[in-house]
C-alpha positions as CSV (number, residue, x, y, z in Angstrom):
1,M,16.4,2.1,19.4
2,L,18.2,2.6,16.2
3,I,20.1,-0.8,16.8
4,Y,16.8,-2.6,15.6
5,L,17.5,-1.1,12.2
6,R,20.7,-3.2,11.9
7,D,18.4,-6.2,11.4
8,Y,18.1,-7.0,7.6
9,A,14.3,-7.2,7.6
10,N,13.9,-4.1,9.6
11,A,16.4,-2.3,7.3
12,I,14.4,-3.2,4.4
13,T,11.3,-1.8,6.1
14,A,13.0,1.5,7.0
15,T,14.2,1.9,3.3
16,G,10.4,1.4,2.4
17,Y,9.6,4.3,4.7
18,V,11.8,6.6,2.6
19,F,9.9,5.9,-0.5
20,A,6.6,6.2,1.4
21,I,7.6,9.7,2.7
22,L,8.8,10.6,-0.8
23,G,5.5,9.5,-2.2
24,L,3.5,11.5,0.2
25,F,5.5,14.5,-0.5
26,L,5.1,14.2,-4.2
27,A,1.4,13.7,-4.1
28,L,0.8,16.5,-1.8
29,N,2.8,18.8,-4.0
30,G,0.6,17.9,-7.1
31,Q,2.6,15.0,-8.5
32,I,0.1,12.2,-7.8
33,E,1.5,9.8,-10.4
34,L,5.0,10.2,-9.3
35,G,4.0,9.8,-5.7
36,T,2.2,6.7,-6.4
37,A,5.2,5.3,-8.3
38,S,7.3,5.9,-5.2
39,M,4.7,4.4,-2.9
40,L,4.7,1.3,-5.1
41,W,8.3,0.8,-4.0
42,M,7.3,0.9,-0.4
43,W,4.7,-1.7,-1.3
44,L,7.2,-4.2,-3.0
45,L,9.8,-3.7,0.0
46,D,6.9,-4.6,2.4
47,H,6.6,-7.9,0.8
48,W,10.5,-8.5,0.7
49,D,10.9,-7.5,4.4
50,G,8.6,-10.3,5.3
51,H,10.3,-12.7,3.0
52,V,13.8,-12.0,4.5
53,A,12.3,-12.0,8.0
54,R,11.1,-15.6,7.4
55,K,14.4,-16.7,5.9
56,T,16.4,-15.4,8.8
57,K,14.1,-16.2,11.7
58,N,16.6,-18.5,13.3
59,S,19.4,-15.9,13.2
60,R,17.8,-12.8,14.2
61,R,18.8,-11.3,17.5
62,P,16.2,-11.3,20.4
63,G,13.5,-8.5,20.1
64,M,14.2,-7.9,16.4
65,A,11.1,-9.8,15.2
66,D,8.8,-8.1,17.8
67,F,9.9,-4.7,16.8
68,G,9.7,-5.5,13.2
69,K,6.1,-6.6,13.5
70,S,5.1,-3.2,14.7
71,F,7.4,-1.4,12.5
72,D,5.9,-3.1,9.4
73,G,2.3,-2.7,10.7
74,F,2.7,1.1,10.8
75,G,4.1,1.0,7.3
76,D,1.0,-1.1,6.1
77,F,-1.1,1.8,7.5
78,I,0.8,4.4,5.6
79,H,0.9,2.8,2.2
80,G,-2.4,0.8,2.5
81,V,-4.6,3.4,4.2
82,L,-3.0,6.9,4.6
83,F,-1.7,7.3,1.1
84,P,-4.7,6.0,-0.7
85,S,-6.9,8.3,1.5
86,V,-4.8,11.4,0.6
87,V,-5.2,10.6,-3.1
88,V,-8.9,10.2,-3.0
89,I,-9.1,13.7,-1.3
90,L,-6.8,15.1,-3.8
91,V,-8.6,13.5,-6.8
92,G,-12.0,14.3,-5.5
93,V,-11.0,17.9,-4.5
94,G,-12.8,17.7,-1.2
95,S,-16.0,16.5,-2.4
96,V,-18.7,14.8,-0.1
97,L,-18.2,11.5,-1.9
98,S,-14.4,11.7,-1.4
99,F,-15.1,12.3,2.4
100,V,-17.3,9.3,2.6
101,A,-14.7,7.2,0.8
102,V,-11.9,8.3,3.1
103,L,-14.1,7.8,6.3
104,T,-14.9,4.2,5.0
105,L,-11.4,3.5,4.1
106,I,-9.7,4.6,7.3
107,M,-12.3,2.9,9.5
108,A,-12.1,-0.5,7.6
109,G,-8.3,-0.2,7.3
110,A,-7.9,0.3,11.1
111,I,-10.2,-2.6,11.8
112,R,-8.6,-4.8,9.1
113,L,-5.0,-4.1,10.5
114,S,-6.2,-4.5,14.1
115,Y,-7.7,-7.9,13.3
116,F,-4.6,-9.1,11.4
117,E,-2.3,-8.0,14.3
118,N,-4.2,-10.2,16.8
119,F,-5.2,-13.1,14.6
120,G,-2.7,-13.2,11.7
121,L,-3.2,-15.5,8.7
122,T,-5.4,-18.5,8.6
123,L,-4.0,-21.9,9.0
124,D,-3.6,-22.2,5.2
125,A,-1.7,-18.9,5.0
126,K,-4.5,-16.8,3.7
127,F,-5.7,-13.3,4.8
128,T,-9.3,-12.9,6.1
129,G,-10.7,-10.2,4.0
130,I,-8.8,-8.1,1.3
131,P,-5.5,-6.9,2.8
132,V,-4.8,-3.1,2.7
133,S,-1.7,-4.0,0.6
134,Y,-4.1,-4.0,-2.3
135,D,-5.0,-0.2,-2.0
136,T,-1.9,1.5,-3.6
137,P,-1.9,-1.0,-6.6
138,L,-5.6,0.0,-7.1
139,V,-4.5,3.7,-6.8
140,A,-1.9,3.0,-9.7
141,I,-4.4,1.0,-11.9
142,L,-7.1,3.8,-11.6
143,L,-4.5,6.5,-12.4
144,M,-3.3,4.6,-15.4
145,A,-7.0,4.3,-16.6
146,R,-7.7,8.1,-16.1
147,P,-6.9,9.0,-19.7
148,V,-9.6,6.7,-20.9
149,L,-12.2,7.8,-18.5
150,P,-14.4,10.9,-18.7
151,I,-12.7,13.8,-16.8
152,V,-15.9,14.6,-15.0
153,A,-16.7,11.0,-13.9
154,F,-13.0,10.1,-12.8
155,P,-13.3,11.3,-9.1
156,T,-16.7,9.7,-8.7
157,V,-15.1,6.3,-10.0
158,F,-12.2,6.6,-8.0
159,A,-14.1,7.3,-4.6
160,I,-16.6,4.4,-5.3
161,A,-13.7,2.0,-6.1
162,F,-12.3,2.7,-2.7
163,I,-15.6,2.5,-0.9
164,A,-16.0,-1.0,-2.5
165,L,-12.4,-2.0,-1.5
166,A,-13.0,-0.9,2.0
167,V,-16.0,-3.2,2.4
168,L,-13.9,-6.1,1.2
169,H,-11.2,-5.3,3.8
170,V,-13.6,-6.2,6.4
171,T,-15.6,-9.1,4.7
172,S,-14.8,-12.3,6.6
173,A,-16.1,-14.3,3.8
174,V,-13.3,-13.4,1.4
175,K,-10.0,-15.3,1.8
176,V,-7.0,-14.1,-0.1
177,P,-3.5,-16.1,-0.3
178,A,-0.5,-14.2,1.1
179,I,2.1,-13.1,-1.5
180,R,5.0,-15.4,-0.7
181,G,7.6,-17.5,-2.3
182,R,7.5,-17.2,-6.1
183,A,4.7,-14.7,-6.1
184,I,7.2,-12.1,-4.6
185,P,9.6,-11.7,-7.6
186,I,6.4,-11.5,-9.9
187,A,4.9,-8.8,-7.7
188,T,8.2,-7.1,-7.7
189,V,8.4,-6.9,-11.5
190,L,4.8,-5.8,-11.8
191,A,5.5,-2.9,-9.2
192,I,8.7,-1.8,-11.0
193,A,6.9,-1.9,-14.4
194,I,3.8,0.0,-13.2
195,S,6.0,2.6,-11.3
196,A,7.9,3.1,-14.4
197,V,4.7,3.7,-16.5
198,L,3.4,6.1,-13.9
199,A,6.8,8.0,-13.6
200,G,7.1,8.1,-17.5
201,G,3.6,9.3,-17.9
202,S,4.0,12.1,-15.2
203,L,7.3,13.4,-16.8
204,T,5.5,13.4,-20.4
205,W,2.6,15.5,-18.9
206,C,5.1,17.9,-17.2
207,G,7.0,18.3,-20.4
208,E,3.8,19.2,-22.3
């Protein structure tokens, strides 16, 4: 089975898993900002593996693409559904609203990923509904906004934001262009910059 990781695109996906595991480990040990910074690297590698897969599609060994599709899809669930759900619970400290948000997010995420697995992009290369890849960036944005929000209100804002995003995951009326081509380097720079801000802020707070 490990031979499938010798494929360039699948190797990139596997590297992303390392960052995903680190992100979950850090978040569950109280370092939510650092965990999110790590998960953003999983997010950017998730875009690069698809880019490499498309560039090397004519030279990939038989079975590599099929394996990669499932391997990548499970990674989407981790960084797009599981990790945001964990952070919602941690931020909400087990509140009823956080439970509702996680229930909504996981159900919507599972439906969204299952739909994409079977139907893929539209003919003009767009997603039907907001893809789950928007979830970790939203976690990052909300965490960066936390210092300017009331402490008491932050868990509520966090949970409601993900309930709204969960609804958009399964809204067929929304079409979102896939991040491809020139958009990938731009997304990469943004992910690296945001992860650096989160990591820097987390280390500063630890020093205090």
